[in-house]
N, C-alpha and C positions, 0 to 999 in steps of 0.2 A: 426632501421636499415632498409635499403632499400632492398627489395627482388624482384627477377624476378619470376613472377607467370604466370602459364598457367591454365586458367579456362576451364573446359570441361562442357558444359551445354546441356541438352536434348532439349532445344528450345531456340531461341534467346531471351535473357532477356530484350527485349525492343519491344513494350511498356510493362511495368511491371504490367500486369493486373491480374495475378493469382499467387498462392503460390510460386512455385519454381522460377519463373521469378522475382517476387518481391524480394525474398531473394537474389538471385544472383545479380540482378541489384544494390541493395543497398550496398551489400558487395563490389562489384567492384567500385561503385561510391565513397565510403568512404575509400577504400584502395588506390585509384588512386593517391591522392596527394603525397604519400610517397613511392609508389612501382611502378614497371614497370609491367603492366598487359597485357597479351596476351589472346585472347579468341578464342576457337575453339568450334563451336556450330552447332547443327542440326538446320535446318529451315524447315518449312512446305511448303513453296513456293519458287520456284527458284529465284524469284526477291526480296526476303526478305532482302538479303544482302545490297540492296540499301536503306533500311529504318533503318539504325543503330541509328539514333538520337544521343543522347549524348555519346553513346558507342564509337563512333569514336574519341571523345575527351578523354574519360577515358582510352581507350586501345591503346597500341602502335601498335597492329595489331589485326584484326578480320578476321578469316577464317570461312567459313560456308560450310556445306554439306547438301544436300537435304535428309530429313529423309526417310528411307525405308518404304514401305507400306507392309501390311500383310493382307491376305484375312481372312475372318471369318473361313473358313475351315481349313486353316493352323494354325490359333490360337487355334481352338478347338482341333486339333490333338496334338499340343504341350502341351496344358493344360493337356491332358490325358496321353501322352506318354513320354514327355521330363522330364528328371531329374531336369531341371532348372525351376525356377519359371517363370510365365508369364512375370513379369516385366523385367527379365533378357533377354527376347527374343524380346522385343519391338523394339530395335534399333541396331540390328547387321548390320554392314555396312563395307565391305572391303574398300570403298572409305574413310570413316572416319578413319579407322585404318591406312590407308596409309598416310592420311593427318597428323595424330598424329605423325607417325614416321618421316615425313618430318620436322614437327615443332621441335621435340626433337633432331633431328640431326642438324638442322640449328641453334638453340639457346640453350644456356646453362641455363636451368631454375633451380631455387632453389627448387621450389615446383610446383607440378601439383595438382590442386584442382578439385576433382571429385564431381560434384553437383548432388546428388540424385542417387538412386540405379540403375536406368536404365543405368547410365554411368559407373557403377562399372567395367563392363567388360573391359573398356578402361584403367581404373586405373590398373587392373591386367595385361593388355597387356603392359603397360608402364614398369611395374616391370620386365617383361620377356625380354625386349629389351636390347641389348648390346649397350650401349651409351658411348660416351666419358666422360660424366659427368652424373651420375645417380641422378635425382632429387628425393626428398622425395615426396610421394604421400599422400595427405590428402583426406580422404573420409568424405564429408559433408552429413551425413545421415539425410536428411530433414524430413523423418518420419521413425520410427522403423516399417518398413512395415509388418513384420510378426505379430507384435502386433495389427496393424490395422485389418489384416485379421482374427486374432484370435477373436477379439472383434466382427467383422462382423458375423462370424460363430455363436458365442454365442447368438447374437441378432436374427439371422434368423432361427436358428434351431427350435425355438419354434413356428414358423408360417408355416404351410404346404404349403401355396402359395409361400414361399420363400425358399423352400428346395433345389431348383436348385442352387440358390445363395449361400446357406449354404454349399452345396457340393463343389462348386468352392472355397469358402473361406477355407474349411477344407483342400483341396488339396494344395492350395497356402500357407496357414499358415505353413504347414510342410516343403514345399520346400523352402520358404523364410527364415525360421529359419536356415536351413542348409546353404543356400547361403549367407545370411547376416553374419553368423558366419565365413564362409570362407573369405569373403571380409574383415571383421574386423581383422582377424588374419594375412592376407597377406599384407594389406596396412599399411603404416607407422604410420599414425595418424588418429584418428577417432573423428569427431565432431558431437554432437547431439544437438537438439534444446530444450530439456527439461530433467530434472532429471528423469522423468518417462520413457522417451525413453532410457536414459542411463542405468537405472535399468533393463529394458527389455532386452537390449543387454547383460548385465552382466549375465542374466540367460542363455543365449546361449553361451557366451564366458566368463567364470568366471575370467579369467586372464586379461580381457580387461581394459585398462585405456582410457576412453573417456573424452572429454572436452565439457562442455555445452557452446554453443554460441547461445543464444536464438534468436528467431525471434524479429524483431523490427518494428518500424513505422517511417515514415518521418513526424515529427510533424510540419514541416513548410508547408507541403502539406495538411495534414489532420488537419484542424483547426476548432475550434468551429464556427458554422454558426450563423447567425442572428436568434434569437429566434422566430421571426415572421414567419420563414419558417417551424417551427415545428407544427405538428398537434396533437391534443389531442386524436385522434382516430386511428393514423397510427402505425402499427406494421411492422417492416422491418427486412428482413433477406437478406444477400448478400452472394454470393458464386457461384462457377462453378456448374451448375445444372445438369451435367451428372456424377458428382462425387458421388459415392454411399453413403458416410456418409451424404452429403447434401440432397440427395433425401430422405433418411430415416428421417432426421430431419424435413424436410418440410411436408412430409406426416403425421408424428406423430403430429406435431403442428396443421396442418389443420384439422385432423380428431378428435383428442382427446382434444386439448387445446383451439383452437379458438372458438368452440361452447360454451364452458364454459365462455370465455371472453365476448362473445356477449350476453349472458344472462344478464350480468351486464352492458355492454356498447354496446347497439344494433348497434351503428354506427361504431363500430370497424371494421377495414379492415386490411388485411394482404398483404403486397407487397413483392414478391420474386424477387430479383434483381440478375441476372446472366445469362451467356450465355448457350446455348445448353440444354434447359430443357429436361429432360429424358421423354420418352413416358409414364412412370408411372405417371407423373405429369399432363398429358393431362386432366383428369377429373377435376382437380382443376381450370383449365382455364375457365370452364363453370360456376363457382360459382361467384356470384355477389360480394362476400366479399373478393375475392382473385384476385390479379393481378400478372401475370408472365410477367416480362418485356422482357426477353431474353437479348441479349447483349446490354450493354450501354457503351458509351465511357468514362463516368465518374460516379462513384458510389456516389460521395459526395453529389449531390443535393438530392438523394434518402435517404441517411442516415440522412441528415439534416432534412428531413421531419418527421422522426420517432419521435413519442412521446415516444415509447419504442423500442429499438433495441433488437431483440430476437436471442438467440443462443441455439436452442433446440436439440443440438447434442447428440446422444446416441452411436455413433460409431466413431472411429478415433484414431489418435495419433498425436504427435507433438505439436505445439503451433498454435493457431488460429490467423492468421494475421487479419482476419475480426474483431476479438474482439479488437485487438490493434488499428485498424483504428477507430472503433466506440469510444473507450476510448479517443483517441487523439482528436476526434471531440466533446468530452464532452457530450456524449449521456448517458442516463439512460439505463442500460443493465440488462436483465434477461437472465440467462444462466443456463444450467445444470452444474454439477460438471465437467463432461468431457469437456464441452465447454471452461472452463477457465483453463484447465490443462496447466501447464508450465508457468503460469502468477501468480506472487505473489500478489494476491488480497485477500481481506477479504470480506466475505459475509456481506452486509449491509454498507460497507464503500465505495468501488469503484463500486460495482455492487451487484446484488441480485442473489443468487443461489437457484434453485428449480429443483428437480429431478423427480417429478411425475406431472401428468397433472393438478391435482387440485391445488397443490402448485404453479405451474408455472402460471396458470390462475389467481390465487389470487394475486400473485406478480405483474403481468402485469396490472391487473385492478387497484390495489392500486396506481401504478405509473401513469397510464393514468389519474387518478382523482386528482393527487397531483403534480402540476407543480413545486412547491418549492422543494419537495423531489427529483424530477427528476434533478433539477439544482444542488442540493447539491451533488448527486451521480456523476453527470457529471463533476463538478469542481474537485472532488477527483480523478476521472478517468483520466482526462486531466493532472492533476499534476503528477500522477504516470507515465503516458506515457512519459511526458517530462523528468522526473528525472531518470527513470530506463530503458525505452524501446526505446528511440531514437536511430536510427542506429549509430549515432555519438558516443554514449556511448558503443554500443555493438561491433562494429568493432575492437576496441583495444583488445577484448578478443580473436579474431581470430589471431591478430598479435602476441599475447602471445603464441599461438599454434605454429606459425612459429619460434618463438624464442626458443621454446622447453623446 
């Protein structure tokens, strides 16, 4: 059945270079052939609406609003004194709210799809509007955010140098749990990216019925590279490098795991690929065995270089798009249990799971030394990505949510 959909996104989902944008772009792309899609999105630059790329083909209409800015002082005060969580205060905009009202009065939508918790305030606003035809509001909870902050608190509280971050996470964890529960109760349908996230929301909202629509990968874009590009000494991680879980992962790997690897493979080097490296990572840039690339237009050549793709995540929620991309490219992967959360893989079949520094290092060393084993894991990973995680297979799960 064809539906008329209005997507609300916190940033223009093109180019699809990071988590929320990748998910939104691919859902829109794969829904477009059988549905009429309209997009209302925040943008970071006033001229961004001129750079829509294929969105102008996928969408019947695209409207954009410049994202509001918030000073550090204002943010600090709201963190301490507002009853709302920090993420609910990131994108308040009378202009966006007005544009949403115009869209809903002008068109009769079947569904409004709210992408990520930053946009939940506009889903709630849509429910309050008096409209000729009231659309159903679908909340796509890309991460169970309260779970992410809970895990961050539990990780940081044991390290005195991170107590400020732990305090922030403690405050946000409690606020987010209440806010996410409110959003899930008041909006019509809730989508999560993993069973773990769904279970976390159930703890906050016992009566909640959510639907898992997992993250996916474009297997025609992320394809196995020529093996000649692969290095027997390269360890690669990709991700947005001002994102707290990624910062924690890279620091732990660089300090605790990489030295153990280099004892066995002295030529081993670690490449961190991702924009906006956090200031806590600056000391790593001075090490000869570590490269911080900053922003790159295309991560694929860097992933192709990896002898082993590493996912040393110890904090977070949702499903790692980076893992699915590496799987689709047929790479040998070593990950923590948390890093593969939400992906139905088996240890030793599609990738290797290791949760402490010694085991992680041993697994990486074993794979750096064994090309055939790397290729065996890579073939299995690619096969699973194609059969279970291609966006073309995942998007029908969201269409089933619309069918109700």
